C-alpha positions, 0 to 999 in steps of 0.5 A, a space after each residue: 663249273 663253279 659249282 663243280 670246282 667248289 666241292 672238289 676244292 673242299 674235298 681236297 682241303 679235307 684230304 690234305 687237312 686229314 693227312 696233315 693231322 694224321 702225320 702230325 698225330 703220327 709224329 706225336 706218337 713217334 716221340 711220346 713214350 707209352 708210359 712216363 715211368 716203366 721198368 726196363 724189360 729185356 727183349 730178345 730179337 732172334 736172328 731172322 725174326 720178321 719185323 711184324 713178329 718183333 712188333 707183336 712182341 713189343 706190343 704184348 710186353 706193353 713196351 709200345 702202344 698201337 702196333 699199327 702206328 709203330 709199323 708205319 713209322 718204321 716203314 716210313 723211315 726204312 727201319 723195318 728192314 734194318 733191325 739187328 738181332 740181339 738182346 735189348 733193354 727196352 722200356 715203355 718210358 722210351 719213345 717208339 722212335 727211340 726204341 726203333 733207333 736202339 734196335 737199328 743201331 744194335 744197342 744191345 744189352 751189355 754184360 759187365 766183366 771185371 777182371 782183377 789183376 793177378 787172376 789166372 785163366 781158371 779164375 777168369 773162367 769163373 768170372 766169365 761164367 758168373 757174368 753169363 757170357 760163357 760156360 767155365 769149361 768152354 772158356 778154359 778149353 779155349 784159353 788153353 788151346 794152343 792153336 787159338 794162341 797161335 792164331 792170335 800171334 802169341 808165342 805161347 801155348 795158352 792164353 795165360 798171361 795175356 787175358 789183360 785185367 780190365 773192365 769189359 762189356 760184352 753182349 750175350 752170345 758173343 763168340 768166346 773167341 771174340 771175348 778172348 781176342 778182346 782181352 788179348 788186344 787190350 794186352 797188345 795196346 798196353 805192351 807197346 813197341 817201346 816196351 817191346 824194345 825195352 824187353 830186347 835191351 834187357 835180353 828178354 823175349 816179350 813172353 819172358 817179360 810176361 812170365 816175370 811180370 806174372 810172378 811180380 804180380 803174385 808176390 806183390 802185396 803193396 803196389 809201391 814194392 813192385 819195382 823192388 820185387 822185380 829187382 830181386 828176380 832180375 838180380 837172381 836171374 843175373 846171378 844164375 840163382 833160382 827164383 824160389 818163388 812160392 806162387 810159381 810152386 802153387 801154380 804147378 800143383 793140382 788141387 792146392 788146399 792153401 797150405 804150402 808144405 816142404 813137400 810141395 817145395 821139393 816136388 818137381 814141376 815145370 813151375 817149381 822155381 825151387 827145383 828149376 833154374 830160370 823162369 818157370 814154364 809159363 806165366 802163372 797169372 795175368 799181370 796188370 800194367 804196373 807189374 809189366 812195367 816193373 818187370 821191364 824197369 826194375 829198381 836199381 838195387 842189390 837185393 836178392 832176398 825178400 820176406 813177408 813182414 805180414 803187413 803186405 810189405 816185405 823186408 829186402 836183403 842183399 845177403 843170406 845172413 840178413 835174410 835169415 835174420 829177417 825170417 827169424 824176426 817176421 816169420 818165426 817170432 811168436 
């Protein structure tokens, strides 16, 4: 009996020792990158792709070594059925475990989209296209879709004015409606209930404040002047004077070449505030937080005119006589 037990015990010890060594080696493999230094590679996992195919792709791109061990680790942790589709930045300098975790957590490659203050939706469409997120024409079609604007609970026919200026990060193939709704939701975070109440106190709708803020954004060269420029427009509206804002005229022109003429100022459009009283038909740009705030909290002045001093600032006046002198000094001087 003893002679029988000894070989059995030795066999068990060898098996246990072998398994222990194998799992120790497996753990070491899971935590050890295939290479100390390696560039990132963009690897796409299509929806529905099997785990075996994904492993083959990782091996063929030299992102991992030993696909067999990679599969064992994934299956032991239950990761093989949890990989998320998407575009990933992976590198052989990452451990196999980290590579699996990125794909399980959906840590996909993100594309940066920076939207500066004061751009209109057509200019934003260019940026979205350049970032590789969506074709320009598709973005314009969505941003000018009245049904989409209404679905997003906006009192507007387009998304102009509500594509909030911010830096965003989106994965590739993000639905266009999601990109747009993200921008609109950011606007809503900024235009808080306190501001909505302030708009009511002023006798404006939220949409009218956005229109006014967009004009302030386009007229402002020096940030500190926003409340002053806002005061001019508020004062003119209160006096039933036309706003006479060049940027509104430009927005209403097709194929504007950069040279604003007297003929342009006399051309009736829904945005020509030289020809029509009150606010234009809609926002002319997407204003930032400071311009929205200025529209809600104008400076307390009696200014009703301003003219550019050609140094990004303006000369403000309370009457036409002083304004004409400022025009002569800053615009007509040689």
